[in-house]
N, C-alpha and C positions, 0 to 999 in steps of 0.2 A: 728867533729860535735857531741858535747856532749849533746844530747837531752835525758832527763830522763822523763819517764812517769810512772804513777801509774797503775800497772797491777792488775786488780781485781782477777786474778787467783792466784797470789802469795801474794796479799795484801801488796805490797811494791813498792816503786819507783825503776825502773830499767833503766839501760842505754839502749837506743834503738839501736839494732843491726839488720839491714835489712837482709832479706834473700838474696837479690841481691844488691850489692853495688850501692848506689845512687838511688835506687828505693824503693817505698813503695806500697805494695798491701793492700788496705784498703776497708773493707766492712762495710757499715752502714745500719742497718735495717731501711727500709722505712715504709710508712704507709699502713694500710688496707684502701682502697679507697671506703668508703661508705658514707662519709660526708666531710665537710670542716674540716681542721685541727684546733685543739684548741691550746691555747697558750702553753700548755705542750708539744704537738707534735712539736711545732716550736723550742724548745730548742735544740734537737739533730742536726737538719740541720744547725743551726747557729753555735753551738760550734764546731762541727766536720768539718764544712766549714773552721773555723779558724785554726784548727789543720792541715787541708790539705794545706791551704794557707801558714802556717808557715813552713811546710816541703818544700814546693816549694820555699819559700823565702831563705831557707837554702841550696837550690841547689838540692833537690830531685825531681825525676819524680814520680808523684803520680797517680796510677791507682785507681780511686775512684768509687766504685760500690755501688749503693743504689737501692734497689728493690722496686717494687710495688706488694703488695698482691692484685690481681684483681679478685680472686674468693674466697669466704669465706661466712660463715653463715650470717654475718652482711650485706654483700653486697646483698645476696639473699633476706634477709628480707626487706631491703630498696627497692629493685626492686619490690617485691610483694606489698609493701605498696604504692608505687608511680605508679604502673601499667606500669613499664618499664622493660627492660631486664637487667640481671646482667651486661653484657658488656656495655650497655648504661650508667648505674650507674657508673661503673668503669671508663669509658672514661671521663665522666663529671667531676669526682672528681680528676682524674689524671691531667686534664687540670687546674682545680682550684688550685691544689697543686703547680704546676709549677708557676702559676700566683702569689700565695701567697709567696712562698719562694724566688722568683725572687725579689719581692718587699722588702723582708727582706735582700737582698744583698747576697743570697746564690748562689754560682757558680753552673753551670750545672754539674752533675756527668759525669764521663767518660762514664758510662753506667748505664741505668735505666732498668734492665731486669724486665719483667712481668712474673708472675707465668704461665699464660696461654700460653706464648711463649716458655715455657721450660718443658712442660708436659712429653715429651719423656725422657728427662734427669732425671726427677724425677722418672718415672717408672723404668728406668734402675737402678737407685740408690737403690730403694726399692727392686727390684729383687735381686740385689747383696747382700743386707743385709739378705734376706731370705736364699740365698745360703750359706752364711757364718754362719747361725744359730743364727743371732741376731734379727730376726723378724719372725713373723708367720701370716698366713692368717686365718681369722675366719669369715665365711659367707660373704665374699666380702670385709670385712675390713682387714687391715694389721696393726699389732702392733709391736712396738719395745720392745724387752725383756731387761728391765733395769737391771735385776739381772745378765744378761750375760756380761754386760760391767762393768769391775772391777772399773773404775774410776768415776762411776756415783756419782755426788754430789760435785766433786772437785772444780768446778767454784763457786758455791754458798756456799761452805764450810759446807756442811751438809752430814751426813752419810745416806746411803740407809735406814737404820732402822728408823732414825729420820724422814726422808721424808715419809716413808711408813705409819707411825702412823697417818699422816694427810690426807692420800690419800683415795679416795673412788672410787668405780666402779659405774658409773651412770647407770640409767635405759636404757636398749638397748645396752649397751656396752658388748663386749664379751671377755674382757681381761682375761689373765691368772693370772695377778698380778695387784693390784690397781695402781702401779707406771708406768705400761706399757702405752705408748702413741701412738696415731694413726699416722701412716705414710700414709695411704690411707683410704679413707672413701667410703663405698658403696653408690651409688646414691640413693636418696629418690625421690619419684614421683615429677615431676615438677622442679627438680634441674638441673643445668648444669652438664654434665658428659663427661668423656672420656673413651674410651675402654681400658681395661688393662688385664693382665693375670688373674686378680681376679674378672673380670666382670666390668661393667660400674661404674665409681666413679670419685672422685677428690682427690687431695693431701690433707694431713693433713698440719697444719700450719708450724710445725717445720721443716719438710723435705725440704720445699721450699728453705730456705736460704742456707742450706747445699749444695743442688744441684746446686744452682746458684753461690754460692761462689766458688765451685769447678770448674764449667764450665768457669767462667770469670777470676778467679784469681789463680786457682791451688789447689792442695791437701792441702798445708799449706800456710796460708796468714800471713802477718805481723801484721795487726791490725784489730780486729773486734770491732765495737762500736755500742752503742745504749743507750736508757734510762735505768735507774737502774731497772725499773719494768720488764725489759726483761731478767735480769740476771737469774732468775728462774721463770718459767720452760723453757722459750724459748731458751735462750743461753745454758743452761745446756743440753737440749735435742739435740741441734745442735752439741755440743762437743761429746756427746755419739754416735750419729749416724755417724758423719763424721769420728771420730777416730776408731770406730768399723769397718767401711768400709775400710779405707786406712791403718790403723796401724800407722799413722803418727800424729804428733801434728796438730790440726786443725788451731789454731791461736796462735801466739807467745805472743801477747799482747791483753788484753781485757780492753776497756775503757767504762765507764758508767757515764753518767751525772746524777746529782741529780734531785730530784722532784721539782715541782713548787706548791706553796701554793697560794691561793687567799685570801688576807686580813687575813693572818695567819691561814687559814683553808684549809684542803685538798680539792683540786678541784674535784668536782663530780657533776653529773647531779642532784642527789637527793637534794643537797644543793642549787641548782640553781646558782652556781658560775662558770658555764661552759662558758668560753670566747673563741669565734671563731676568729681566725686571720683575716678571710675574712671580718668580721664586724669591727674589731678594726682598720684596715688600711684605712677604709673609713674616720675615724675621727682623726687618730693619724699618725704622720709621722712614717713609718715602720722602718726607720733608728734609731729612738729613741728607738723602741722596741729592735732592735738588740744591741744598745749601752747599754741598761738596762740589757739585758741578759748577756753581757760580763763583766758587772761591778761586777759580783760575780764569784768566781772560779767554773769551770764547775762541779766539783764533789760535791759541796755544794748545799744544798737546797736553793731555792730562793723564796722570798715572793713577790708576785705581788700585787700592790695596785696603785690607782690613784696618791697618794702622792709620792710614790717612782718613778713612771713613770714621774711625773712632775719634780722631782729632776733630773732625767736622762736627760730630755729634756733641762733643764736649763744648765746643765753641757756641753752637746753637743753643744748647741748654743754658749756658751762661747768659746769653742775650735774653732768652725767654724768662729766666728766673728774675732778672732785673726788671723786665717789663711787668711781670706779675707783682713784684715788690712795689713798683710805682703805683699800680692800681690799688694794692692793699693799703699803702700809705694814704692815697687819695681819699679812701673811704673814711679815714680817721683824721684827716687834716682839717685845719680851720682856715678861714679867710684872713690872712695876715696882712698887715698894712705896709710891709716892707716894699721898697722900690724894686720893681722887677725889670726895669728897662735893660740893665746889663745882661740879665738872663735871656731876655727876648733877642738881644743882639747875638749872644753866644749860640743859642739854638738855631737862629736864622742862618748863622754862618755854617752850621753843620749841613743844612739843606742846600746852601749855595755850593758848598764843596761837593756834595753828592751830585748835584746837577752838573758841575764842571767835569767830574769823572765820567758820568754817563754820557755827557755830550761828546766826550772823546772816545768814540767808537765803542760805546756801551761797556765801559770798564767795570764790570761787576766785582772783580777782585778788589779794586781800590774802594769801591762802594761799600763792600763788606768791612774793609778796614775802618772806614768812617763809622760804620755801625758799632764796631768794637770800641772805638774811641768814645762814642756817645754812651755806650754801656758803662765805661769807666767813669765818665763824667756824672752819670746818673747815680752810680753807686757811691761816689763821693758826696753827692748831695743827700742821698738817703742816710748817710751817717750823721747828718745834722740832727740835733735833738728836736728842732721844730722845722716845719716845712710849710711852704705856701701852696695852697690849692691851685692857684693859677700857674705857678711854676711847674708843679707836677703835671698839670694838664698840658702844658707846652712840651714837656718831655715826652709824654704819651703820644701827643700828636706828631712829633718829629719821628719817633720810632715807627708809628703807623704809616706815615707817608713813605719813608724809605722802604719799609718791609713790604708794603703793598706793591711797589714797583718790582721788587725782587720776587714777588709771589709767595711771601712767607706769612703764615698766620701765627702771630706771636701769642695769641690769647686762646689757643685751643684748650679745651677741657680734657686734659690728659692726666693720668696718674703720674705723680712725681717719680722720677727715676732715682735710683740709689745715689748716683753721683751728684744729682741736683740737691738731694736731701743733705748729703755730707757737706756740700758747699754752703748751704744755708746755716747748718749747725756751726761751721767754722766762722761764718760771719757773725753769728750770735755770740760765740765765744769771744771774738774780738770786741764786739760791742760791750760785753760785760766787763772785759778788762779795762776798756776806756771809760767805764761807768756810764755808758749810754744805755741805761736800763730800758728806756722807752723803746729803742730799736730792738733790744733783745726780746722784749715782750711781744713786739709786733711779729717777729720771726716765729716765736713759739705759737702765737695765735694763727699765723699763716699755715704752719705745719699741722696744727690741730684741725683746721678747716679741711685739710687734705687727708685727714685721718691718720696723721703721724703723731705718735705720742712720744715725748721726750722724757727721759729719766736722768736726772743729775746724780751721778754716783761718785764716790771717791776716786774711781779710776777714769772718770771723764763722763761725757754725755753719751748715753745709749738711746737708741730709738727703735720703735717697732710700729708696724701698721696695725691700726685698730681692727 
C-alpha cells in the first residue's frame, strides 16, 4: 500500500507508514460551537472524510477522532448576547454541525469528544507539565514556557526569535514571555468554571486537543489534520505541550487544507462575504458543494463563486445522468456472448489510475477527472445499439467504487433537474439522427419514469412534467 502524503512538518511528500500495521490513528480539529459553520469550516470535514474513506478503501481500519470545543470565549459571548447558557449554545450548534456535515456526506467520526467531558484529563495534563518544569502558575492562570521546549516553531518552520518579534503580552496577562500561551485560565465573574489545583477556571484552547488526542488515540498518532490557519499557533502549541509531556513524537504526519476565498477575496465578516453552510444547503444540493470542494486538491486554495458552483453542478449532473442511464440500459439488456476481456482490462485501468492519483497525496481533483473520462467512455458504449449485461455491470461497479471513496451517491432518488432533462433530450435527438432508435426509445422511457412527457413538434422537442 504505497500511499504518499504531504507532511507539513517536513514540507515534503512521504510514504505513509502506520504506527500499527493496517490501522490509522487520525485526529482532525473540530469546530468551536458558537454559531453555524461557514463554507470555510466545511472544507476540513469534507476533505479529511475522503482521506479516511480512502484509507478504508485500501484496507486500513481508521480510528477517526474529531473534537468539539464546547467552552470558549466566543461561546460565552454568544450565550450572554442571546440570554442562554454556554452549554445550551454549545448543544444547539453541535446538533447543527452534525446536521450540516451529514448533508455534505461526511461520515460520523469514530469519536466526537467534547472539552467539557475531558476536564480532568486536561487538568492532569497541565499538572504534569508544571511538574516537568514546562509550565507555571500565575494568579490562577497557567502558562506554557515556550523557551523551555527546544523544538518550538518546527511545524510552522519559524524560529523562536522570529516568532517572539511579533508576540505581545495582552492587558491582564501574566506571562513571563510574550510567546508563552495559556494552558488554564482563571475564571472571570459569570463564566463557566471547574475547580482545579490553581483555583476555579477553564482550559486554554490549545491544551484541549493535546489531552483528547492522547486519551483517545495515544501518545503518538499517525495523522493530525485541520485547516491551514491552525498550523500556527494552534498546532504548533499542541506539538510543544504534547512532546514536552511525553518526550515522544506527537503526530507522524500533519495534513493541512488550503483556504477558501469568496469571489477571489478572502472570506471575512467585515467584507460581508461570510457564507453559512446552514443557509446554503437550503437552496443548493449539498452534494454539489462537496463535489465542488473535491474538484481542487485539498492543499490548494479554492475560490468559491456562484459560477464555479454552477459548473460543478453541471458536471455532477452529467455523471449522475450517465450512471442512471447505465442502470436503465441494464434493466433492458441481455446476456450477450461477446468477448468482454478487453472491457474488463479497460475498466480495471480506470480503477488503477484512480488509485494512483489518490495514492499521491489524495488528489481528488485528478480522481474527478478520471470520473469524467469514465463518463465519456460509458456514454460512447451506451450509443451502441446492443449492450452486454456484464459490461454494463462492470461500468456500474467502477462508477460506484470511485464515487464511494469520494463520498458521492450517484443513484439518489431525486427529481430530474431542467439541465439534466435538456441533456437527455439532446442525446435522444442525436440518437434519432444516427438512426439509433433503440437508444432514443430508452431515453423517452427513462424520462417517462421520471414523469417527464416529451412532445415531438415541428419546432422541436418540448417537455413538461406530468
